[in-house]
N, C-alpha and C positions, 0 to 999 in steps of 0.2 A: 562732556559738560557735566560738572559735578551737581548732584541733587542736594537741595536744602531740605528735602522732606525727611521724615523719620527713617530709621534703619529699615531697609527692605527685608521683610521676613516672608516665609512661605504663607503665613496666615494673612498678611497684608495682600499678598498677590491673590490668594483665594477669594478674599473679600472683593477685591477689584474685579476679578474674573466673573464673580457672581453678578456684579452690577453691569459689567459689559454684556454678559449673556442676557440679562433682563432687558437691556436696551436694544441690542442688535439681533438677538436670537442666535441659535447654534450654528446656523448656516453661514452667517455673515461675520460673527465675532472672530477676531484674530488675536494672536499674541501681541501684535503691534498695538492693537486697540488697548489691550491690558497694560502694556508698557506706557502708552500715552496717558492713560488714566492715572497712572502712578507717577508720571513725570520722570521716567527712567528709560534706558535703552531696552530694546527687546532682548538683547544679549544678557541683561541683568536678570530678566525673568527666566531665561533658559538656564542660568546658573543654579536656579532652584528647581526647575522642572525641565528635564532634558528635551522633551518634545511637546508639541501641542496636545497630543493624545494623553501624555502623562499629566499635564495640567488639567485636562478635562476629567480624567479619572479622579484626580485628587479633589476637584471641586464637587464632583458627583458623590464621592465618599463622604465629604464634609456634610453635604446636604442630607444624605441618608443617615448619617450618624447622629444627627439631631433627634431623630425619632428613636433610634436604638438606645441612646442615653436615657431618655425619658422613661422608656419601657423597662429598662434594667432596674431602676429603682423599685418598680412594682414587683418584678420578678424576684428581686433579692430580698424582699421583706418576708423572710422565712418564718418569722414569729406569727404571721397572720395565716388564716386558714386558706387552703389552696383553692377552694371553689371561689371565694371572694376575690382572690388575687387573679385567678384566670378570667373571671368576668370583667374585672377592672382593666386587666391587661389588654383584652380584646377591644374593650370600649375605648381605651386610650389610643390604641393603634388606629381604630377607625376615626376618632376625633382628630388625631394628628394628621392623617391623610386628607381629611376634609379641609382642615385649616390650610394645608399646603395648596390644595386645589383651588380654594375659593378666596383666600386672603391675598394670594399673589399668583393669579392665573397665567400670567406671562412667564414667570419663572417655573411654575409647575409644568407648563407645556414644554419649556426648554429642557427641563430635566427628564421629562417623559421621552424626549427624543435622545438625549445623551444616554440614558439607561438602556435604551434598546440598540443604540448604534455603536457606542464606544466603550462601554464599561461592563462588559459581561462578568468579568472577575469581580468587580466591585459589587455588582448586584447579587451575585452568588454568595459572596461573603456576608452581605447584609442579610440575606435570607437565612444563612446559616447562624448568624448572630441571633436573629429573631426566634428561629426554631429551637435554638439552644436555650434561650430564656424560657420558652414555653416548656421545654423538656424538664427544666428545673422545677417549674411549678407543678407539672404533672407528677414528677417523681416524689415531690413533697407530699402530694395528695395520696399517692399509693402508700408511702411510708407511714402516713398518719392514719391510713384506713378509710379515707374519704373517697378515693378513686380506685377503680379496678383497671389496670392496664398491664398486659403481659410485658410490654416493652414501652416505657414512657416516651422514648424518642420517636417511635413509630406513631404513637398516639398524638404526640405534639405536632408532627408533620401532617397528620391527618386533619387535626383541628385547623392548622394554618391553611391548608388547601381548601378545606370546607368553607372557610370564611373569605376566600379570595375576593369575592364580589365586594367586600367592605374594606379592602386595602390595596388591591391591585389597581394601579393607575388606569388601566384599560377600561375600568368600570366607573371612572370618575363622573361621567355624565349622569349616572344613575343615583349619585349620592345626594342630589338635591330633590329627587323625586318624592312626592308625598308618600308617606307610609314607609320609607326606607328604614327609619329608626325602628318601627315595629317589626319589620322583617328581620333586622339585625337582632333585636331582643329575642325573637321567636327562635332564631337559629341557635343563639348562644344557649338558651334554655334547653333546646333539644340536645346540643352537644354535651352539656353538663349532665343531663339525665343519662346519656350514654356512658359517661365516665364514672358516674356514681357507683359505689359499692352496692351490690345487691344483697338484701337481707335474707 
């Protein structure tokens, strides 16, 4: 049966998949549900994504990339001083994760399941993108004489791991706790003091 809907694209499928996941959760959502939401056959969806796992990986990547793109702008602003950029980058990461957790809790819970069950490669790539951005900021700081780090990449990974509590979804319940912003600010101050060049 021909569809009168707009051309089926990967992006339309991912949008519909996100809505189906929000409605049904990862355990019950199926490719048939996605196809039904789009008014097409499930075979049409499989022409874009060969398997259910591939579809879930793609929708998870799309969700994670929203954060990566926002942070890339801060990391790439090389005309600004590295300390300010690092502080803003970490704050933007924390704010983005909080928005995801509290503005759409059903979808956040769904993606928390997907990132642990079906998309290890996607999550690893996401973390590599983020630590790559941090590395660029730290390297700029070293080159401008603001930071001291023998290996900017190692320093960046250390900063990322040290701030886990403020971006790893496993800690989401703590993000509404009173005083969490003060804890975040204190940790960032400590990390920046550790990176600064000694006189």
